[in-house]
C-alpha positions in Angstrom: 129.7 83.6 137.5 128.0 86.7 137.0 129.0 89.8 135.6 128.7 93.2 137.0 128.1 96.6 135.3 129.9 99.1 136.8 128.9 102.8 136.1 130.2 106.2 137.3 127.7 109.5 138.4 128.4 110.6 134.8 128.0 107.6 132.7 124.5 106.9 135.7 123.1 110.2 134.8 123.5 110.0 130.9 121.5 106.3 131.5 118.9 108.5 133.3 118.6 110.9 130.8 118.6 108.8 127.8 115.9 107.1 129.5 114.1 110.6 130.3 114.1 111.1 126.4 112.9 108.1 126.1 109.6 108.7 127.7 109.4 112.2 125.9 109.5 110.4 122.6 107.2 108.0 123.3 104.4 110.2 124.6 104.8 112.7 121.3 104.1 108.6 119.2 100.7 110.0 119.7 101.4 114.0 118.0 102.9 112.7 114.4 102.2 113.9 111.0 99.5 112.0 109.6 98.7 110.2 112.9 95.0 110.8 114.0 95.0 113.4 116.8 94.0 112.7 120.8 90.5 112.6 121.3 89.3 115.5 124.2 86.5 116.4 126.4 86.7 119.2 128.1 84.8 122.6 129.2 85.1 126.3 128.1 85.1 129.1 129.5 81.4 128.9 129.8 81.5 125.2 131.2 80.2 123.5 127.9 81.4 120.6 126.7 83.8 120.6 123.4 85.7 116.9 122.0 87.6 116.9 118.9 83.8 114.7 117.2 82.5 118.4 117.7 85.2 119.8 114.4 84.7 116.9 112.2 85.1 118.4 108.6 86.7 121.4 110.0 90.4 122.6 110.0 91.0 123.1 114.1 94.3 125.6 115.8 94.5 123.6 119.2 96.7 125.6 120.7 98.0 124.5 124.4 99.7 127.7 126.6 100.6 127.3 129.9 98.9 130.1 132.3 95.9 132.7 131.7 96.6 136.3 132.7 100.3 136.1 131.7 102.7 138.5 129.2 103.2 135.6 126.6 100.0 133.4 126.7 97.9 137.2 126.8 99.7 138.6 123.6 99.4 135.0 121.4 95.6 134.4 122.4 95.3 138.5 121.8 96.9 137.5 118.0 94.2 134.7 117.6 91.7 137.4 118.5 92.7 139.7 116.1 92.8 137.2 113.2 89.3 135.2 114.2 87.6 136.6 110.8 90.7 135.1 108.9 90.4 132.4 110.4 86.7 131.7 109.9 87.2 132.4 106.4 89.9 129.2 106.0 86.7 127.2 107.8 89.0 127.2 110.9 88.6 126.6 115.0 90.7 128.2 117.4 90.8 126.1 120.7 92.7 127.4 123.4 94.2 124.8 125.6 95.7 125.6 129.3 95.8 123.7 132.2 93.9 126.5 133.8 89.9 125.9 135.6 86.6 127.2 133.5 86.6 130.5 136.2 90.2 131.5 135.4 89.4 131.0 131.5 86.0 133.1 132.1 87.7 136.0 133.7 90.8 136.0 131.0 88.2 135.6 127.6 86.2 138.0 129.0 89.1 140.7 130.0 90.9 140.5 126.6 87.4 139.6 124.5 88.8 136.1 123.1 85.3 135.1 121.1 86.7 131.9 120.5 87.1 128.7 123.4 89.7 128.2 126.1 89.4 124.4 126.9 90.6 124.1 131.2 92.3 120.6 131.2 92.7 120.7 135.0 94.3 117.3 135.1 95.9 117.7 132.0 94.8 114.0 130.2 94.7 116.5 127.5 97.8 117.9 127.5 100.1 114.4 128.8 97.8 112.9 125.0 99.2 116.1 122.9 102.7 115.2 124.6 102.9 119.3 126.4 102.3 118.3 129.6 105.5 120.1 131.5 106.6 121.6 135.2 107.5 125.0 134.7 108.4 127.5 137.7 107.3 124.6 140.3 103.6 124.2 138.6 102.5 121.9 135.9 101.7 123.4 132.4 100.7 122.6 129.0 103.9 123.7 127.2 103.5 126.7 124.6 102.9 124.9 121.1 100.0 124.0 118.7 98.7 121.3 117.0 96.3 121.7 113.6 94.5 119.5 112.7 92.7 118.4 109.1 89.0 118.1 108.4 89.6 114.2 108.9 90.7 114.4 112.6 94.5 114.0 111.4 96.9 115.9 112.5 98.6 118.2 109.7 101.1 120.5 111.7 102.7 120.4 114.6 104.3 123.2 115.8 107.1 123.0 118.6 108.6 126.1 119.2 106.0 129.5 119.1 106.6 133.2 118.9 103.8 134.7 120.7 103.8 137.7 118.8 103.9 136.5 115.2 102.3 132.6 116.2 98.9 133.5 114.3 100.3 134.8 110.9 102.1 131.8 110.8 99.5 129.5 111.0 97.1 131.1 108.9 100.1 131.0 106.5 100.8 127.5 107.2 96.4 126.1 107.1 96.8 127.8 103.0 99.3 126.1 101.9 97.1 122.5 103.8 94.3 123.5 101.2 92.3 125.3 104.3 89.1 127.2 102.7 89.4 125.6 99.5 
């Protein structure tokens, strides 16, 4: 005799939420501290391709953000810009990533004098690999999250909660604690 499992609407919602959480956890398994950072090859605001391999033996600050020219994203980018020499002193390369296209990145970089590559992840493959792809206000975007990648290509730090106006200083402090520049 077969047994049936009956569910109430509340139970069904719980099951769906649990499955969604499980899939999020699986997507983020690639971004665990100490694991190899997912590879990428993306064009910057000038159309030049950048890959993780291009920055071996250097610290990478890979910061994902939702949209060019929005208030929080502009604040965050300008904070990184204003600290560029401190990052260079630590042998750290800043790479911004959003799902905007090359032309949007070019205008954003020019408007704000951004001296680092902004990578165009138009198809969202890199955002997916790092577990940051999401829907916001009806658009598919990258969540505002940052990864510090060590010179050997492993993830050294992951910031899931980012305050645009103080994040750059926080990252600089953590890079020093991780031994960057030493």
